[in-house]
N, C-alpha and C positions, 0 to 999 in steps of 0.2 A: 461809618469809619470806626475802627477799633481804637478806643481811647488808650488801652494798654499799649498797643503797638506804637501809637503816636508818642506816648510818654517815653517808651524805650528809645525811639528814634531821637527824641530831644536829649536823652541822657547820653547818647553817643558823643556829644560835644564835651562831656565831662560830668562829674558828680554834681548833684544839685539837691537843695532842700525841696520838700514838697510844695511849699508856697512859691518857690521860684519856678518849678515845673508848671504849676497852675497858671501863673502869670504868662509864661512863655507860650503855653498852649492857647490861652485865651487871646493873646496878641496875634498868633499865627492862624489858629483854626476856629476860634470861638466866636466869630462875628455873629452876634445875635443869639448865641447859645453858649454862654460861658459855663465852665465846669464848676460844680460845687466842691468845696474843700473836702467834704466827706467822700465824694466820688474819687478824688485824686488819691486820698489816703487808703481807701478800700482797694483801689486798683493797684497801688503800690504794695499793699499787703499781699494781694494775690500774686503779683509778680515776684515778690520775695519768696513766698511759699513755693512757687514753681521754679525757682532758681534762676530767674531772668534778671534780678537785681540783687544787690547786697547792700547792707547798711554800713556806713562809715560814721562813727560818732566824732563830733567836734568838741575838744576840750574847751572850756571857757569858764567865765565867772558866773554865768547864768545857768538856767536849766540845760540839761543835755539836749543838743539838737542833732537830729539825724540828717545825714546826707545820703542820698541814694546813688549808687553807681551801677552801671550796666555790667552784666557778666558776659563771658564769651557765649554762653547759651542765649542770652538776650540779643547780642549782636547777630548771631546766626538766625534767630527768629525774625528780627527786623529785615535782615538781608533776604530771607526766603519770602517774606510778605511783599517786599518791594519788587521782587522779580515775578510774582504771580499776577497775571492780568485780572482785572476785576470782571466779574460776570456782567455782561450788558443786561440792563433791566428792560424787558420788552413791554412792561406795563399792560399786559393783555387783560388784566382784570382791575382796572383802575377804579377808584372811588367815583370819579366823574362818570364813567361809563355806567356803573351800577346805579347811580342816581338818575341818569337819563332813562334807563330801562324801567326802574321802579316808578318814576313819574309817569311814564307812558302806561304802565300796567295799572296804576291806581287812578288814572284819569286826571292827574295833575298837569299843569302847564309846563312841559319840558322846554319849550322855547324860552319861557321866563327864567327857568333854571339856568339855561345856557347863557342868557343875557346877563344875569347876575354874576355868573362865574366869569364871563368875559370881562365885565367891569372890574372885578377883583384882580384878575390877572393884569389888566392894564394899569390899575393903581400900583400894584407891586412892581411892574416893569418901570413905571415912572420913578418910583422910589429908588430902585436899583440903578437906574440910569443916572439919577442925581448923585447917588453915592459913588458911582463909578467915576463921574467927572470930578469929584472932590477928593478921591482917594489916591493912594499910592498904587504901584504896579500890582501888589498882592490883591488889593481891593478890586482893581480893574479885572484881574483874571477870575476871581471868584464871582464877581458880578456878571461877567460875560458867560460863565458856566451856567449860572442861574437864569440869565436872560435867554440863552439858547433853548433851555428846557421849557421856559414859559412860552417862547415863540412856537415851539412844537405843539404845546397844549392849545395855544390859540388857533393854530391851523386846524387841529382836530375839532375844536369847538365850532369853527366856521363850517367845516365840512359836515359835521353832524347836524348843525342848524339847517344847512342846505338840503340835507337828506332826511329831515325829521319826519315828514309825512310818509315817505317810503318806509322808514325804519319803524314808525308807529304801526303801520299795517303788518309788518313782519313780526314785531313783538307780540301783537295781539292775536296773531293767527295760531 
């Protein structure tokens, strides 16, 4: 996901300080991957340079504080991004596939590799299921998305394990 476009989208609700943007981003999109303040401010600097945001200064007793506001060009950029479909990821060269092939080529136990990976997937699925049951609707939706992807990976792991001898002969030929 583009952090810049997400920040622009959040700015459409109205001007905000950088720390408010970070907090809002982390609450909505940062589950397990919060933004660093440096990333927020460097992204805002790039958006400012490209004309997608402008700075509003707030007068006050303390140091000058900057509020960022989206420009019409920024609104158009977000609108264009939201209307573009995301390219489906076919995962034709996944890391898991590469590891299985290399295990077979190097004489390592690919079945063990698949078992360990299956265990890790199941552990994460249990964690996400727990989080989903305790979370709000946003947590439920993001956990469902992750769980569906993990389920697809598990199906692939099972299919690969079932075909491992046949695949080993193919890889080694």
